[in-house]
C-alpha positions in Angstrom: 77.3 157.4 87.7 80.1 159.9 88.1 81.8 161.3 85.0 84.6 159.1 84.0 88.2 160.2 84.2 89.0 159.2 80.7 86.9 159.6 77.6 87.0 156.3 75.7 86.1 158.0 72.5 89.5 159.9 72.5 92.5 158.6 70.7 94.9 158.0 73.7 92.3 156.2 75.9 91.4 154.1 72.8 95.1 153.2 72.4 95.4 152.2 76.1 92.1 150.1 75.9 93.4 148.3 72.8 96.6 147.4 74.6 94.8 146.2 77.8 92.4 144.1 75.8 95.2 142.6 73.8 97.2 141.9 77.0 94.4 139.6 78.2 94.7 137.4 75.1 97.1 134.4 74.8 99.2 136.1 72.1 99.3 139.5 73.9 100.2 138.3 77.4 103.0 140.7 78.2 101.9 140.8 81.8 100.0 138.1 83.7 96.9 138.5 86.0 99.2 137.9 89.0 101.3 140.8 87.9 98.2 142.9 87.6 97.3 142.1 91.2 100.8 142.7 92.4 101.1 146.0 90.6 97.7 147.5 91.5 96.9 145.9 94.9 100.2 144.7 96.4 99.6 143.0 99.8 100.8 140.5 102.3 98.9 139.1 105.3 99.0 142.3 107.3 99.4 145.2 104.9 98.2 146.3 101.5 98.2 149.2 99.1 95.2 150.2 96.9 96.1 151.6 93.6 92.9 150.8 91.8 89.7 150.9 93.9 90.2 154.4 95.2 89.9 155.7 91.6 86.5 153.9 91.1 83.3 155.5 92.2 80.9 153.5 94.4 78.5 152.7 91.6 81.5 151.3 89.5 83.3 149.3 92.2 80.2 148.2 94.2 78.9 145.7 91.7 82.4 144.3 91.2 82.9 143.6 94.9 79.4 142.2 95.2 80.0 139.9 92.3 83.0 138.4 94.1 80.6 137.5 96.9 82.6 139.3 99.6 80.1 142.1 100.3 76.4 142.7 99.8 75.5 145.0 97.0 73.8 147.6 99.2 76.8 147.7 101.6 79.3 147.7 98.7 77.6 150.8 97.2 77.9 152.6 100.5 81.5 151.6 101.5 84.2 154.3 101.6 87.7 153.8 100.3 89.0 152.5 103.6 86.3 149.9 103.9 86.7 148.7 100.3 90.5 148.3 100.8 90.0 146.4 104.0 87.3 144.1 102.5 89.3 143.3 99.4 92.5 142.7 101.4 90.7 140.2 103.7 89.3 138.4 100.7 92.7 138.1 99.1 94.3 136.8 102.2 91.5 134.4 102.9 91.7 133.1 99.3 88.1 134.1 98.5 89.5 136.1 95.5 92.6 135.1 93.6 94.5 136.9 90.8 92.4 135.4 88.0 89.1 136.5 89.6 90.7 139.9 90.4 91.5 140.5 86.7 88.2 139.0 85.4 86.2 141.3 87.8 88.1 144.4 86.6 87.4 144.7 82.9 89.8 146.4 80.5 87.2 149.1 79.9 86.8 149.7 83.7 90.5 150.2 84.1 90.9 152.5 81.2 87.8 154.5 82.0 88.8 155.3 85.7 92.6 154.7 86.3 95.4 157.2 85.4 96.4 156.2 81.9 100.1 156.7 82.7 99.8 153.9 85.3 98.3 151.5 82.7 101.0 152.4 80.1 103.7 151.9 82.7 102.3 148.5 83.6 102.2 147.4 80.0 105.5 148.9 79.1 107.2 147.0 82.0 106.2 143.6 80.6 108.0 141.2 78.4 107.2 142.8 75.1 106.8 140.4 72.2 106.6 141.0 68.5 102.8 140.5 68.8 102.5 143.2 71.5 104.8 145.6 69.7 102.8 145.1 66.5 99.6 145.8 68.2 100.9 149.0 69.8 102.4 150.4 66.7 99.6 149.5 64.3 96.9 150.8 66.7 98.7 154.1 67.4 99.1 154.6 63.6 95.5 153.8 62.9 94.4 156.3 65.6 96.7 159.0 64.1 98.9 159.3 67.2 101.7 159.4 64.7 102.1 159.5 60.9 104.4 157.9 58.5 106.7 160.9 58.1 107.2 161.1 61.9 107.9 157.4 62.1 110.6 157.6 59.4 112.1 160.7 61.0 112.2 159.0 64.4 113.3 155.4 63.9 117.0 154.8 64.2 119.4 152.0 64.9 123.1 151.3 65.5 123.5 154.2 67.8 121.9 156.6 65.4 124.2 155.9 62.6 121.3 154.8 60.3 117.8 156.3 60.3 114.5 156.1 58.5 114.3 153.9 55.4 117.9 152.7 56.0 116.8 151.1 59.2 113.9 149.3 57.5 116.0 148.2 54.6 118.8 147.0 56.9 116.7 144.1 58.2 115.3 143.0 54.9 116.6 140.1 52.8 117.1 140.7 49.0 113.7 139.2 48.1 111.9 141.4 50.7 113.7 144.5 49.5 112.9 143.7 45.9 109.3 143.2 46.7 109.2 146.5 48.6 110.7 148.5 45.6 108.3 146.7 43.2 105.3 147.7 45.4 106.4 151.3 45.5 106.8 151.3 41.7 103.3 149.8 41.2 101.6 152.3 43.5 103.7 155.2 42.3 103.6 156.6 45.8 107.0 157.5 47.1 105.7 159.6 50.0 106.4 158.5 53.6 102.9 157.1 53.8 103.5 155.2 50.6 106.8 153.7 51.7 105.3 152.5 55.0 102.2 151.1 53.3 104.2 149.3 50.7 106.3 147.5 53.3 103.4 147.0 55.8 103.5 146.7 59.6 103.8 143.0 59.5 107.1 143.1 57.7 108.3 146.2 59.6 107.8 144.6 63.0 109.1 141.2 61.9 112.3 142.4 60.4 113.2 145.2 62.8 114.8 144.7 66.2 112.5 145.0 69.2 114.6 147.6 71.0 114.5 149.9 67.9 110.7 149.6 67.7 110.2 150.1 71.5 112.3 153.3 71.3 109.8 154.5 68.7 106.9 153.7 71.0 108.5 155.5 73.9 109.0 158.6 71.6 105.4 158.4 70.5 104.1 158.3 74.1 106.1 161.4 74.9 104.8 163.0 71.8 101.1 162.5 72.6 101.6 163.6 76.2 100.8 160.2 77.8 102.5 160.8 81.2 104.2 157.8 82.6 102.8 157.0 86.0 104.5 155.9 89.1 106.8 153.0 88.5 104.9 149.9 89.5 107.4 147.7 91.3 107.0 143.9 91.3 107.5 144.1 95.1 106.3 147.6 96.0 106.4 149.1 99.5 103.3 148.2 101.4 101.1 150.5 103.5 99.6 149.4 106.7 96.1 148.0 106.5 93.7 150.9 107.4 92.3 151.1 110.9 88.6 151.5 110.3 88.1 152.8 113.8 90.8 155.5 113.5 90.5 159.1 112.6 92.5 158.9 109.4 91.0 160.4 106.3 89.9 158.2 103.4 92.6 156.8 101.3 90.8 157.9 98.2 91.7 161.5 99.2 95.3 160.8 98.5 97.1 161.0 95.1 98.6 158.0 93.4 102.0 156.9 94.7 103.8 158.7 91.9 102.1 162.0 92.8 100.0 162.1 89.6 97.1 164.4 89.8 93.9 162.8 88.7 93.4 165.1 85.8 96.9 165.2 84.4 97.1 162.1 82.2 97.4 164.2 79.1 100.0 166.7 80.4 103.4 166.3 78.6 106.3 165.3 80.9 108.7 168.0 82.0 111.9 167.8 80.0 115.1 166.7 81.7 116.7 169.5 83.5 113.6 171.7 82.9 112.5 172.3 86.5 110.1 175.0 86.9 112.6 177.1 88.8 115.2 177.1 86.1 116.0 180.4 84.3 115.6 180.6 80.6 118.8 182.6 80.2 121.1 179.6 80.4 123.4 178.0 82.9 124.2 179.9 86.1 127.4 181.9 86.0 127.1 182.9 82.4 125.9 186.5 82.1 123.0 187.3 79.8 123.6 189.7 76.8 122.4 192.8 78.7 124.7 191.9 81.7 127.7 191.6 79.2 126.9 195.1 77.8 126.8 196.5 81.3 130.2 195.1 82.0 131.6 196.7 78.8 130.1 200.0 79.9 131.5 199.8 83.3 135.0 198.8 82.1 134.9 201.7 79.6 134.0 204.1 82.3 136.7 202.9 84.6 139.6 202.8 82.2 138.8 205.8 80.0 140.5 209.2 80.7 138.1 211.1 78.5 134.4 211.7 79.0 132.6 208.8 77.4 129.2 208.8 75.7 127.2 206.1 77.5 125.6 204.9 74.3 128.9 204.7 72.3 130.0 201.2 73.5 126.6 199.8 72.5 126.8 201.6 69.1 130.3 200.3 68.6 129.2 196.7 69.3 126.2 197.1 66.9 128.4 198.6 64.3 131.1 196.0 64.6 128.5 193.2 64.4 126.9 194.7 61.3 130.1 195.5 59.3 131.5 192.4 57.5 135.1 191.6 57.9 137.4 191.9 54.9 137.2 188.8 52.8 134.2 187.2 54.6 131.8 187.6 51.6 134.5 186.3 49.2 135.1 183.3 51.5 131.3 182.5 51.8 130.9 182.7 48.0 134.0 180.4 47.6 135.5 182.9 45.1 139.0 182.5 46.5 141.5 185.3 46.9 142.8 187.4 44.0 146.1 186.2 42.6 147.0 189.4 40.9 146.0 191.7 38.1 145.4 190.1 34.8 
């Protein structure tokens, strides 16, 4: 079998696997099997888009297709991307495979091993996130050391940023809960960030904190670990024409995902807003850099001066002026006040 795209022993793939496995349980159903089919293989009677099988090698997808009974195992192991897309599309339209069978055939481990992790995160994140789902995501990420307690307390905020850290956690607690939290800290004698979080516990943190506050922490954590968000998976995405098997088009598997994500870039951190590769480090356009400003000073000096000017003198003057403290500055910084007169 080909080498998998994602190493399931690594922390980020483990995190995504835990979320996908939890999504398939009654308490973790933030997205349904129908939504999985719609997101990763959108189709109608004439058109379809494959966002899943093109990432799977033949020895991974062949047995899945054969198990559905829509293709013999030998043929399924030989089929290229176009043929696989056509066969699966025909089966869906004919009703030979429904959304439940589609999800059951594609295990959580298969998806996490072969698909871009950003696409899987985007799919989960776009669901109706419940307390159970948020708890699973936060506790799993914490256990896998994707973030620590200090980072959590430094990141969590509410009410437009007016309260942060332990203030956010205490804001949602009733008096009895707050008293129990303080008592637990006293008993353990651990006032570190880890001790504070452990004393309260993820059950209480998730139950007593607003969902939007916790989801913002999850989003920050994903950016922190470099889990690139994949192409937005629309509920009604644009469909591609069904491939013409007799045409001269190249295999669909040779294309990138709709969002333009390279197959080996799930762990690359997203580019910061406004940080396009072509931007200059020197700041906004139109504002001269420091060397340009010095050149302007030199040119002005040369233009307006009637006497011969030493080219280095303006720079020296600037350096000297910057290094010499202004009268009273030290006194002001030391809050000594101004002298009121001789004693």
